[in-house]
DRENKOL-454031 format. One line per 2 residues: their letters; for each residue x, y, z of N, C-alpha, C, O. Coordinates in Angstrom, 1 decimal. Example, Ala and Ser with C-alpha at 12.3 -4.5 7.8 and 13.67 -1.06 7.14 Angstrom:
# DRENKOL-454031
AS	13.2/-5.7/7.8/12.3/-4.5/7.8/13.2/-3.3/7.8/14.2/-3.3/8.5; 12.8/-2.2/7.1/13.7/-1.1/7.1/12.9/0.0/7.9/13.4/1.1/8.0
END
This chain:
# DRENKOL-454031
XX	14.2/12.5/-10.8/13.9/13.4/-9.7/13.3/12.8/-8.3/12.6/11.8/-8.4; 13.5/13.3/-7.3/13.1/12.7/-6.0/11.5/12.5/-5.9/11.0/11.6/-5.1
XX	10.9/13.3/-6.6/9.3/13.3/-6.4/8.8/12.6/-7.7/7.5/12.6/-7.8; 9.5/12.1/-8.5/8.9/11.5/-9.7/8.2/10.1/-9.3/8.7/9.4/-8.4
XX	7.1/9.8/-10.0/6.3/8.6/-9.4/7.0/7.3/-9.3/8.0/7.1/-10.0; 6.7/6.6/-8.4/7.2/5.2/-8.3/6.5/4.2/-9.4/7.1/3.5/-10.1
XX	5.1/4.2/-9.4/4.2/3.5/-10.3/3.2/4.6/-10.9/2.7/5.5/-10.3; 3.0/4.4/-12.1/2.0/5.1/-12.9/1.2/4.3/-13.9/1.6/3.4/-14.6
XX	0.0/4.7/-13.8/-1.0/4.1/-14.9/-1.3/5.6/-15.9/-1.8/6.7/-15.5; -1.0/5.1/-17.1/-1.3/6.2/-18.1/-2.4/5.7/-19.1/-2.4/4.8/-19.9
XX	-3.5/6.6/-19.1/-4.7/6.2/-20.0/-5.1/4.7/-20.0/-5.5/4.2/-21.1; -5.1/4.0/-18.9/-5.2/2.7/-18.9/-6.7/2.4/-19.1/-7.6/2.9/-18.3
XX	-7.1/1.5/-19.9/-8.4/1.1/-20.0/-8.4/-0.5/-19.8/-7.6/-1.2/-20.3; -9.4/-1.0/-19.0/-9.4/-2.4/-18.5/-10.6/-2.9/-18.3/-11.4/-2.3/-17.6
XX	-10.9/-4.1/-18.7/-12.2/-4.7/-18.3/-12.1/-6.1/-18.4/-11.3/-6.6/-19.1; -13.0/-7.0/-17.6/-13.0/-8.3/-17.6/-13.9/-8.8/-18.9/-14.7/-8.0/-19.4
XX	-13.8/-10.0/-19.4/-14.5/-10.5/-20.5/-16.1/-10.5/-20.1/-16.5/-10.9/-19.0; -16.9/-10.0/-20.9/-18.4/-10.1/-20.9/-18.9/-9.1/-19.9/-20.0/-9.2/-19.4
XX	-18.1/-8.1/-19.5/-18.6/-7.1/-18.5/-18.0/-5.7/-19.1/-17.1/-5.5/-19.9; -18.8/-4.9/-18.6/-18.6/-3.3/-19.1/-17.1/-3.1/-18.6/-16.6/-3.8/-17.7
XX	-16.3/-2.2/-19.3/-14.9/-1.9/-18.9/-15.0/-1.3/-17.3/-15.9/-0.6/-16.9; -14.0/-1.6/-16.4/-13.8/-1.0/-15.2/-13.3/0.3/-15.3/-13.8/1.1/-14.6
XX	-12.4/0.5/-16.0/-11.6/1.7/-16.3/-11.5/2.2/-17.6/-11.2/1.3/-18.5; -11.7/3.4/-18.1/-11.6/4.0/-19.4/-10.6/5.2/-19.3/-10.9/6.2/-18.6
XX	-9.4/5.1/-19.9/-8.3/6.0/-19.9/-8.1/6.6/-18.5/-8.0/7.8/-18.2; -7.9/5.6/-17.5/-7.6/6.0/-16.2/-6.1/6.4/-16.1/-5.2/5.7/-16.6
XX	-5.8/7.5/-15.4/-4.4/7.8/-15.0/-4.2/8.1/-13.7/-5.1/8.8/-13.1; -3.1/7.4/-13.0/-3.1/7.4/-11.7/-1.6/7.3/-11.4/-0.9/6.7/-12.2
XX	-1.0/7.9/-10.3/0.5/7.8/-10.0/0.6/7.7/-8.5/-0.2/8.4/-7.8; 1.6/6.8/-8.0/2.1/6.7/-6.5/3.3/7.3/-6.5/4.2/6.7/-7.2
XX	3.5/8.4/-5.9/4.9/9.1/-5.5/5.7/8.5/-4.2/5.2/7.7/-3.4; 6.8/8.9/-4.2/7.5/8.3/-2.9/6.9/9.1/-1.7/6.6/10.3/-1.9
XX	6.8/8.4/-0.5/6.3/8.8/0.8/4.7/9.2/0.7/4.1/9.7/1.6; 4.2/9.0/-0.5/2.8/9.3/-0.6/1.9/8.0/-0.1/2.1/6.9/-0.6
XX	1.2/8.2/0.9/0.3/7.1/1.5/-1.3/7.4/1.3/-2.0/8.2/1.8; -1.7/6.5/0.3/-3.0/6.6/-0.2/-4.0/5.5/0.4/-3.7/4.4/0.4
XX	-5.0/5.9/0.8/-6.2/5.0/1.2/-7.2/4.9/-0.1/-7.5/5.9/-0.6; -7.6/3.7/-0.5/-8.4/3.5/-1.5/-9.6/2.9/-1.3/-9.5/1.7/-0.9
XX	-10.8/3.5/-1.4/-12.1/2.7/-1.2/-13.1/2.9/-2.2/-12.8/3.7/-3.1; -14.1/2.2/-2.3/-15.2/2.4/-3.2/-16.0/1.1/-3.1/-15.8/0.1/-2.4
XX	-17.2/1.3/-3.8/-18.3/-0.1/-3.8/-17.6/-1.3/-4.0/-16.5/-1.3/-4.6; -18.2/-2.4/-3.6/-17.8/-3.8/-4.1/-17.8/-3.7/-5.9/-18.8/-3.2/-6.5
XX	-16.7/-4.3/-6.3/-16.8/-4.5/-7.9/-16.3/-3.2/-8.3/-16.1/-3.1/-9.6; -15.9/-2.2/-7.7/-15.5/-0.9/-8.4/-13.9/-1.1/-8.9/-13.4/-0.1/-9.6
XX	-13.2/-1.9/-8.7/-11.9/-2.1/-9.3/-10.9/-1.9/-8.4/-9.8/-1.6/-8.9; -11.1/-1.9/-7.1/-9.9/-1.5/-6.1/-8.9/-2.6/-6.3/-7.7/-2.3/-6.5
XX	-9.3/-3.8/-6.2/-8.1/-4.8/-6.2/-7.6/-4.9/-7.5/-6.4/-5.1/-7.6; -8.4/-4.7/-8.7/-7.9/-4.7/-9.8/-6.8/-3.6/-10.0/-5.7/-3.9/-10.5
XX	-7.2/-2.4/-9.6/-6.0/-1.4/-9.8/-4.7/-2.0/-9.2/-3.7/-1.8/-9.8; -4.6/-2.5/-8.0/-3.3/-3.1/-7.5/-2.8/-4.1/-8.4/-1.7/-4.1/-8.7
XX	-3.7/-5.0/-8.9/-3.3/-6.0/-9.7/-2.6/-5.4/-11.1/-1.5/-5.8/-11.5; -3.2/-4.4/-11.7/-2.7/-3.7/-12.8/-1.3/-3.2/-12.4/-0.3/-3.4/-13.2
XX	-1.2/-2.4/-11.3/0.2/-1.9/-10.9/1.2/-3.1/-10.8/2.4/-2.9/-11.3; 1.0/-4.3/-10.3/1.9/-5.3/-10.3/2.2/-6.0/-11.4/3.2/-6.7/-11.5
XX	1.3/-5.7/-12.6/1.6/-6.6/-13.7/0.9/-8.0/-13.7/1.2/-8.8/-14.5; -0.1/-8.2/-12.7/-0.8/-9.2/-12.7/-2.2/-9.3/-13.7/-2.9/-10.2/-14.0
XX	-2.4/-8.0/-14.0/-3.6/-7.9/-15.1/-2.8/-7.1/-16.2/-1.7/-6.5/-15.9; -3.4/-7.0/-17.4/-2.7/-6.5/-18.6/-3.8/-5.6/-19.1/-4.9/-6.1/-19.4
XX	-3.5/-4.3/-19.1/-4.5/-3.3/-19.7/-4.9/-3.6/-21.1/-4.1/-4.1/-21.9; -6.0/-3.2/-21.5/-6.5/-3.5/-23.0/-5.8/-2.4/-23.9/-5.5/-2.6/-25.0
XX	-5.5/-1.2/-23.2/-4.9/-0.1/-23.7/-4.2/0.8/-22.6/-4.4/0.6/-21.4; -3.5/1.7/-23.1/-2.6/2.5/-22.0/-1.3/1.8/-21.6/-0.9/0.8/-22.2
XX	-0.6/2.4/-20.5/0.7/2.0/-20.2/0.9/1.9/-18.6/0.5/2.9/-18.0; 1.4/0.9/-18.0/1.8/0.8/-16.8/3.3/1.0/-16.5/4.1/0.2/-16.9
XX	3.7/2.0/-15.9/5.1/2.3/-15.7/5.6/2.3/-14.4/4.9/2.7/-13.5; 6.9/1.7/-14.2/7.5/1.8/-12.9/8.9/2.7/-13.1/9.8/2.5/-13.8
XX	8.8/3.8/-12.3/9.8/5.0/-12.5/10.0/5.3/-13.9/11.1/5.4/-14.5; 9.0/5.3/-14.4/8.8/6.1/-15.8/9.1/5.1/-16.9/8.9/5.5/-18.1
XX	9.5/3.9/-16.7/9.7/2.9/-17.6/8.6/1.7/-17.8/8.0/1.2/-16.9; 8.3/1.3/-19.1/7.2/0.3/-19.4/7.5/-0.7/-18.5/8.6/-0.9/-18.1
XX	6.4/-1.6/-18.1/6.6/-2.9/-17.4/6.1/-4.0/-18.4/5.2/-4.7/-17.9; 6.5/-4.2/-19.5/6.0/-5.0/-20.6/6.9/-6.2/-20.9/6.7/-6.9/-21.9
XX	7.8/-6.6/-20.0/8.5/-7.9/-20.2/9.0/-8.4/-18.7/8.9/-7.8/-17.7; 9.4/-9.5/-19.0/9.8/-10.4/-17.6/10.8/-9.6/-16.9/10.6/-9.5/-15.6
XX	11.9/-9.0/-17.4/12.9/-8.2/-16.6/12.3/-7.0/-16.0/12.7/-6.7/-14.9; 11.4/-6.2/-16.8/11.0/-5.0/-16.1/10.0/-5.4/-15.0/10.0/-4.7/-14.0
XX	9.2/-6.5/-15.2/8.2/-6.8/-14.2/9.1/-7.3/-13.0/8.6/-7.0/-11.9; 10.1/-7.8/-13.0/10.8/-8.4/-11.9/11.3/-7.3/-11.3/11.2/-7.4/-10.1
XX	11.9/-6.2/-11.8/12.3/-5.0/-11.2/11.2/-4.4/-10.3/11.4/-4.1/-9.1; 10.1/-4.4/-11.1/8.9/-3.6/-10.3/8.5/-4.6/-9.2/8.0/-4.1/-8.2
XX	8.6/-5.8/-9.2/8.0/-6.6/-8.0/9.2/-6.7/-6.9/8.9/-7.0/-5.8; 10.4/-6.4/-7.3/11.3/-6.1/-6.3/11.2/-4.8/-5.4/11.6/-4.6/-4.3
XX	10.6/-3.8/-6.2/10.4/-2.5/-5.6/9.2/-2.3/-5.1/9.2/-1.3/-4.4; 8.0/-2.9/-5.3/6.9/-2.7/-4.8/6.3/-4.1/-4.2/6.1/-5.1/-4.9
XX	6.0/-4.1/-3.0/5.5/-5.3/-2.2/4.0/-5.1/-2.2/3.4/-4.1/-1.9; 3.3/-6.4/-2.5/1.8/-6.6/-2.6/1.4/-7.6/-1.4/1.6/-8.8/-1.4
XX	0.8/-7.0/-0.5/0.2/-7.7/0.5/-1.3/-8.3/0.2/-2.2/-7.5/0.2; -1.5/-9.5/0.0/-2.7/-10.0/-0.4/-3.9/-9.9/0.5/-3.6/-9.8/1.7
XX	-5.0/-9.8/0.3/-6.3/-9.8/1.2/-6.2/-11.1/2.0/-6.4/-11.0/3.3; -6.0/-12.4/1.4/-6.0/-13.6/2.1/-4.5/-14.1/2.4/-3.7/-14.5/1.6
XX	-4.3/-14.0/3.6/-3.0/-14.4/4.0/-2.7/-15.8/3.7/-1.5/-16.1/3.4; -3.5/-16.6/3.7/-3.2/-18.0/3.3/-2.7/-18.2/2.0/-2.0/-19.2/1.7
XX	-3.0/-17.2/1.1/-2.4/-17.2/-0.2/-1.0/-16.8/-0.4/-0.3/-17.0/-1.4; -0.7/-16.1/0.7/0.8/-15.7/0.7/1.8/-16.3/1.6/3.0/-16.1/1.4
XX	1.3/-17.0/2.6/2.1/-17.7/3.4/2.1/-19.4/3.2/1.0/-20.0/3.3; 3.2/-19.9/3.1/3.3/-21.2/2.6/4.6/-22.0/3.2/4.6/-23.2/3.0
XX	5.4/-21.4/3.7/6.6/-22.0/4.4/6.2/-22.7/5.8/5.1/-22.3/6.4; 6.9/-23.5/6.3/6.7/-24.2/7.6/6.7/-23.3/8.7/5.8/-23.5/9.6
XX	7.6/-22.3/8.8/7.6/-21.5/10.0/7.7/-20.1/9.5/8.1/-19.8/8.3; 7.4/-19.2/10.6/7.1/-17.6/10.3/8.8/-17.4/9.8/8.9/-16.9/8.7
XX	9.8/-17.6/10.3/11.1/-17.2/9.9/11.4/-17.5/8.3/11.8/-16.7/7.5; 11.1/-18.9/8.1/11.2/-19.2/6.7/10.5/-18.5/5.9/11.1/-18.1/4.9
XX	9.3/-18.2/6.0/8.3/-17.5/5.3/8.9/-16.1/4.9/8.9/-15.7/3.7; 9.3/-15.3/6.1/9.9/-14.0/5.9/11.1/-13.9/5.2/11.3/-12.9/4.6
XX	12.0/-15.0/5.3/13.3/-15.0/4.7/13.0/-15.5/3.2/14.0/-15.3/2.5; 12.1/-15.9/2.7/11.8/-16.2/1.5/12.1/-15.2/0.4/12.8/-15.4/-0.6
XX	11.4/-14.1/0.7/11.7/-13.1/-0.3/13.2/-12.4/-0.4/13.7/-12.2/-1.5; 13.8/-12.2/0.7/15.3/-12.0/0.5/16.1/-13.0/-0.1/17.1/-12.7/-0.6
XX	15.8/-14.3/0.0/16.6/-15.5/-0.6/16.1/-15.2/-2.3/17.0/-15.4/-3.1; 15.0/-14.9/-2.7/14.7/-14.7/-4.0/15.3/-13.4/-4.6/15.3/-13.1/-5.8
XX	15.9/-12.6/-3.8/16.6/-11.3/-4.1/18.1/-11.7/-4.4/18.9/-11.0/-5.0; 18.4/-12.9/-3.9/19.8/-13.3/-4.3/20.6/-13.2/-2.9/21.9/-13.2/-3.0
XX	20.0/-13.1/-1.7/20.8/-13.0/-0.5/21.3/-14.4/-0.1/20.5/-15.3/-0.4; 22.3/-14.7/0.4/22.7/-15.9/1.0/21.8/-16.4/2.0/21.0/-15.6/2.4
XX	21.7/-17.6/2.4/20.7/-18.1/3.3/20.9/-17.6/4.7/19.9/-17.4/5.5; 22.2/-17.4/5.1/22.4/-16.8/6.5/22.1/-15.4/6.4/21.6/-14.8/7.4
XX	22.3/-14.6/5.2/22.0/-13.2/5.3/20.5/-13.1/5.2/20.0/-12.1/5.7; 19.7/-14.0/4.6/18.3/-13.9/4.4/17.6/-14.0/5.7/16.6/-13.2/6.0
XX	18.2/-15.0/6.4/17.5/-15.2/7.8/17.8/-14.0/8.7/17.0/-13.5/9.4; 19.1/-13.5/8.6/19.4/-12.1/9.4/18.3/-11.2/9.1/17.5/-10.7/9.9
XX	18.2/-10.9/7.8/17.2/-10.0/7.5/15.9/-10.0/7.9/15.3/-9.0/8.2; 15.4/-11.5/7.8/14.1/-11.8/8.0/14.0/-11.5/9.6/12.9/-10.9/10.0
XX	14.9/-11.8/10.5/14.9/-11.6/12.0/14.9/-10.1/12.2/14.1/-9.7/13.1; 15.6/-9.3/11.5/15.7/-7.8/11.7/14.3/-7.2/11.3/13.8/-6.3/11.9
XX	13.6/-7.8/10.3/12.2/-7.3/10.1/11.1/-7.8/11.1/10.2/-7.1/11.4; 11.3/-8.8/11.7/10.4/-9.5/12.7/10.6/-8.5/14.0/9.7/-8.1/14.7
XX	12.0/-8.2/14.3/12.2/-7.5/15.5/11.7/-6.1/15.3/11.2/-5.5/16.3; 11.7/-5.6/14.2/11.4/-4.2/14.1/9.8/-4.0/14.1/9.3/-2.9/14.4
XX	9.1/-5.2/13.8/7.6/-5.2/14.0/7.4/-5.8/15.3/6.2/-6.1/15.5; 8.2/-6.0/16.2/7.9/-6.7/17.7/7.4/-8.0/17.4/6.5/-8.5/18.2
XX	7.8/-8.8/16.2/7.4/-10.3/16.1/8.4/-11.2/16.2/8.3/-12.3/15.6; 9.5/-10.9/17.1/10.6/-11.9/17.0/10.4/-13.1/17.8/11.2/-14.0/17.8
XX	9.2/-13.1/18.5/8.9/-14.3/19.3/8.0/-15.1/18.3/7.5/-16.2/18.7; 7.9/-14.7/17.3/7.1/-15.6/16.4/7.8/-16.5/15.4/7.2/-17.2/14.6
XX	9.1/-16.3/15.4/10.1/-16.7/14.4/10.1/-18.2/14.1/10.2/-18.7/13.0; 9.9/-18.8/15.3/9.8/-20.4/15.2/8.3/-20.9/15.1/8.1/-22.1/15.2
XX	7.4/-20.2/15.0/5.9/-20.6/15.2/5.7/-21.2/13.8/6.3/-21.0/12.8; 4.6/-22.2/13.9/4.2/-22.8/12.7/3.2/-21.9/12.1/2.3/-21.6/12.9
XX	3.3/-21.5/10.8/2.6/-20.5/10.2/1.2/-20.8/10.2/0.4/-20.0/10.6; 0.8/-22.0/9.8/-0.6/-22.1/9.6/-1.5/-22.3/10.9/-2.7/-22.3/10.9
XX	-0.7/-22.3/12.0/-1.6/-22.3/13.4/-1.6/-20.9/13.9/-2.1/-20.7/15.0; -1.1/-19.7/13.2/-1.2/-18.4/13.7/-2.8/-17.9/13.6/-3.5/-18.3/12.7
XX	-3.2/-17.1/14.4/-4.3/-16.4/14.3/-4.5/-15.6/13.1/-3.5/-15.4/12.4; -5.7/-15.1/12.7/-5.9/-14.3/11.4/-4.9/-13.0/11.5/-4.2/-12.7/10.6
XX	-5.0/-12.3/12.7/-4.3/-11.3/12.9/-2.9/-11.3/12.7/-2.2/-10.4/12.1; -2.4/-12.6/13.3/-1.0/-13.0/13.4/-0.4/-13.1/11.9/0.6/-12.6/11.6
XX	-1.2/-13.8/11.2/-0.9/-14.3/9.7/-0.8/-13.0/9.0/0.1/-12.8/8.1; -1.7/-12.0/9.3/-1.7/-10.6/8.6/-0.4/-10.0/8.8/0.2/-9.4/7.9
XX	0.0/-10.0/10.1/1.3/-9.3/10.5/2.5/-9.9/9.7/3.4/-9.2/9.2; 2.5/-11.3/9.8/3.7/-12.0/9.2/3.7/-11.7/7.5/4.7/-11.5/6.9
XX	2.5/-11.8/6.9/2.3/-11.5/5.5/3.1/-10.0/5.3/3.8/-9.8/4.3; 2.8/-9.2/6.0/3.4/-7.8/5.9/4.9/-8.0/6.1/5.7/-7.4/5.4
XX	5.3/-8.6/7.1/6.7/-8.7/7.4/7.4/-9.5/6.3/8.5/-9.1/6.0; 6.9/-10.5/5.6/7.4/-11.0/4.5/7.6/-10.1/3.3/8.6/-10.3/2.5
XX	6.7/-9.2/3.2/7.0/-8.2/2.0/7.9/-7.2/2.4/8.6/-6.6/1.6; 8.0/-6.7/3.9/8.9/-5.6/4.1/10.3/-6.2/4.2/11.2/-5.4/4.0
XX	10.6/-7.6/4.4/12.0/-8.0/4.5/12.6/-7.9/3.0/13.8/-8.2/2.9; 11.8/-7.6/1.9/12.4/-7.4/0.6/12.9/-5.9/0.6/13.5/-5.6/-0.4
XX	12.7/-5.1/1.6/13.2/-3.4/1.7/12.5/-3.0/0.3/13.2/-2.6/-0.6; 11.1/-3.2/0.1/10.5/-2.5/-1.0/10.3/-1.0/-0.8/10.2/-0.6/0.4
XX	10.3/-0.2/-1.8/10.2/1.3/-1.7/8.6/1.7/-1.7/8.2/2.8/-1.4; 7.7/0.7/-1.9/6.4/1.0/-1.6/5.5/-0.3/-1.4/5.8/-1.4/-1.8
XX	4.4/-0.1/-0.7/3.6/-1.2/-0.4/2.2/-1.0/-1.1/1.7/0.1/-1.2; 1.6/-2.3/-1.6/0.2/-2.4/-1.9/-0.5/-3.3/-0.8/0.0/-4.5/-0.5
XX	-1.5/-2.7/-0.2/-2.1/-3.6/0.8/-3.7/-3.8/0.4/-4.4/-2.8/0.3; -4.1/-5.0/0.3/-5.5/-5.2/-0.1/-6.3/-5.7/1.2/-6.2/-6.8/1.7
XX	-7.1/-4.8/1.6/-8.0/-5.1/2.8/-7.2/-5.8/3.8/-7.5/-6.9/4.1; -6.3/-5.0/4.4/-5.2/-5.7/5.3/-6.1/-6.0/6.8/-5.6/-6.7/7.6
XX	-7.2/-5.4/7.1/-7.9/-5.7/8.2/-9.1/-6.4/8.2/-9.7/-6.6/9.3; -9.5/-6.8/7.0/-10.9/-7.8/6.6/-10.6/-8.9/7.6/-9.6/-9.4/7.8
XX	-12.0/-9.1/8.3/-12.2/-10.2/9.3/-11.4/-10.3/10.5/-11.5/-11.3/11.2; -10.6/-9.1/10.7/-9.9/-9.2/12.0/-10.6/-8.6/13.2/-11.5/-7.8/13.0
XX	-10.3/-9.1/14.3/-10.9/-8.4/15.6/-10.3/-7.3/15.7/-9.3/-6.9/15.0; -10.9/-6.4/16.9/-10.4/-5.0/17.1/-9.0/-5.0/17.4/-8.3/-4.2/16.9
XX	-8.5/-5.9/18.3/-7.1/-5.9/18.7/-6.2/-6.1/17.7/-5.1/-5.5/17.8; -6.4/-7.0/16.6/-5.6/-7.3/15.5/-5.7/-5.9/14.6/-4.7/-5.4/14.1
XX	-6.9/-5.5/14.5/-7.1/-4.2/13.6/-6.1/-3.1/14.2/-5.4/-2.4/13.5; -6.1/-3.1/15.5/-5.1/-2.0/16.2/-3.7/-2.1/15.9/-3.0/-1.2/15.7
XX	-3.3/-3.4/15.9/-2.0/-3.8/15.7/-1.6/-3.5/14.3/-0.5/-2.9/14.1; -2.3/-3.7/13.3/-2.2/-3.3/11.9/-2.1/-1.7/11.7/-1.3/-1.2/10.9
XX	-2.8/-1.2/12.4/-3.0/0.5/12.2/-1.7/0.9/12.8/-1.0/1.7/12.2; -1.3/0.4/14.1/-0.2/1.0/14.6/1.1/0.6/13.8/2.0/1.4/13.8
XX	1.2/-0.6/13.3/2.4/-0.9/12.4/2.4/-0.1/11.2/3.5/0.4/10.8; 1.3/0.2/10.5/1.5/1.0/9.4/1.7/2.5/9.7/2.4/3.1/8.9
XX	1.2/3.1/10.8/1.6/4.3/11.3/3.1/4.7/11.3/3.6/5.8/11.0; 3.9/3.3/11.8/5.3/3.5/12.0/6.0/3.3/10.9/7.2/3.5/11.0
XX	5.5/2.9/9.6/6.3/2.6/8.5/6.2/3.8/7.6/5.1/4.3/7.2; 7.3/4.4/7.4/7.4/5.8/6.6/7.7/5.3/5.2/8.8/5.4/4.7
XX	6.6/4.6/4.5/6.9/4.2/3.1/5.7/4.4/2.3/4.6/4.3/2.7; 6.0/4.7/1.1/4.9/5.0/0.0/4.0/3.7/-0.1/4.5/2.6/-0.1
XX	2.6/4.0/-0.1/1.8/2.8/0.1/0.4/3.1/-0.5/-0.1/4.3/-0.7; -0.3/2.1/-0.9/-1.9/2.1/-1.2/-2.3/1.1/-0.5/-1.9/-0.1/-0.6
XX	-3.5/1.7/0.4/-4.1/0.6/1.2/-5.7/0.5/0.7/-6.4/1.5/0.6; -6.0/-0.6/0.5/-7.5/-0.7/0.0/-8.2/-1.2/1.1/-7.7/-2.1/1.8
XX	-9.5/-0.4/1.6/-10.1/-0.9/2.7/-11.5/-0.2/2.6/-11.7/1.0/2.2; -12.4/-1.0/3.1/-13.8/-0.5/3.2/-14.1/0.3/4.4/-15.1/1.0/4.6
XX	-13.1/0.1/5.2/-13.1/0.9/6.5/-12.7/2.3/6.5/-11.5/2.5/6.7; -13.5/3.2/6.2/-13.0/4.7/6.1/-12.1/5.1/7.4/-11.1/5.8/7.3
XX	-12.6/4.7/8.6/-12.0/5.2/9.8/-10.5/4.6/9.8/-9.6/5.3/10.1; -10.3/3.3/9.4/-8.8/2.9/9.4/-8.0/3.7/8.3/-6.8/3.9/8.5
XX	-8.7/4.1/7.2/-7.8/4.8/6.1/-7.6/6.1/6.7/-6.5/6.6/6.5; -8.4/6.7/7.5/-8.1/8.1/8.0/-6.9/7.9/9.1/-6.2/8.9/9.3
XX	-6.7/6.9/9.7/-5.5/6.6/10.5/-4.3/6.3/9.9/-3.3/6.6/10.5; -4.4/5.7/8.7/-3.2/5.2/8.0/-2.7/5.9/6.5/-1.7/5.6/5.8
XX	-3.7/6.7/6.3/-3.5/7.4/5.0/-3.3/8.9/4.9/-4.0/9.6/5.6; -2.3/9.5/4.2/-2.5/10.9/4.3/-3.4/11.6/3.1/-3.5/12.8/2.9
XX	-3.9/10.8/2.4/-5.0/11.2/1.4/-5.8/9.9/1.0/-5.4/8.7/1.2; -6.9/10.2/0.5/-7.8/8.9/0.1/-8.2/9.1/-1.3/-8.3/10.2/-1.8
XX	-8.6/8.1/-1.9/-9.1/8.1/-3.3/-10.3/7.1/-3.2/-10.3/6.1/-2.5; -11.5/7.5/-3.9/-12.5/7.0/-3.9/-12.7/6.4/-5.5/-12.6/7.2/-6.4
XX	-13.0/5.2/-5.6/-13.1/4.8/-7.0/-14.7/4.4/-7.3/-15.3/3.8/-6.5; -15.1/5.0/-8.5/-16.6/4.7/-8.4/-16.8/5.1/-10.0/-16.3/6.1/-10.5
XX	-17.6/4.1/-10.7/-18.0/4.2/-12.0/-16.8/4.4/-12.8/-16.9/5.3/-13.6; -15.5/3.7/-12.7/-14.4/4.2/-13.3/-13.6/5.3/-13.0/-12.4/5.4/-13.6
XX	-14.1/6.2/-12.2/-13.4/7.5/-11.8/-12.8/7.6/-10.5/-13.1/6.8/-9.6; -11.9/8.4/-10.4/-11.3/8.4/-9.0/-11.3/9.9/-8.5/-11.1/10.8/-9.2
XX	-11.6/10.0/-7.3/-11.8/11.2/-6.5/-11.0/11.2/-5.3/-11.1/10.3/-4.5; -10.2/12.2/-5.1/-9.4/12.5/-3.9/-10.0/13.3/-2.9/-10.7/14.3/-3.3
XX	-9.8/12.9/-1.4/-10.2/13.8/-0.6/-8.9/13.5/0.5/-8.2/12.5/0.5; -9.0/14.5/1.5/-7.9/14.5/2.6/-8.6/13.9/3.7/-9.5/14.6/4.1
X	-8.2/12.7/4.4/-8.8/12.6/5.8/-8.6/13.6/6.9/-9.2/13.5/8.0
END
């Protein structure tokens, strides 16, 4: 069905060793075209929620589903990670190729595109974000805001149906923050955006969720 969830957590319980559980029987779903802002105190589990969706953490109980199917083996996790793009908080953990074009083409190459097709896809993505002049730039010499934009481009080049973004404006100046805000406003794609900046979430999300004490509460910005 068109409105069936892309990603679902069903009665998920999760905690790290020697700590109280972050979540107990938590249920949550991301649906097509739903744009959710996620905030909460430090240590409340915002990043952990994204990692659970992506299969980077395994719940002690409950299920993580992608389009209603369990993500409990390598094949199902591969399908999930092709369908959902994860933009890490630290861009240096995501960018590793010598140039911007090579970094943005890396995902399409992994999807099986031929090299020339992957580079074309990468250039199309950069052009759609106004970053075509960055194609030959050396990645590690970019500013923090530029790295973040390229990180997002490297995920969008895979044509995902949903995005997860972890603190995309952290440590950025006002100009870079505005560029990220404008870019997200132009992207009609399902997403979860984690941020401590409620003003930013109000500009980039249709609804917001607060995580506190293992519970989730929704409100509309």
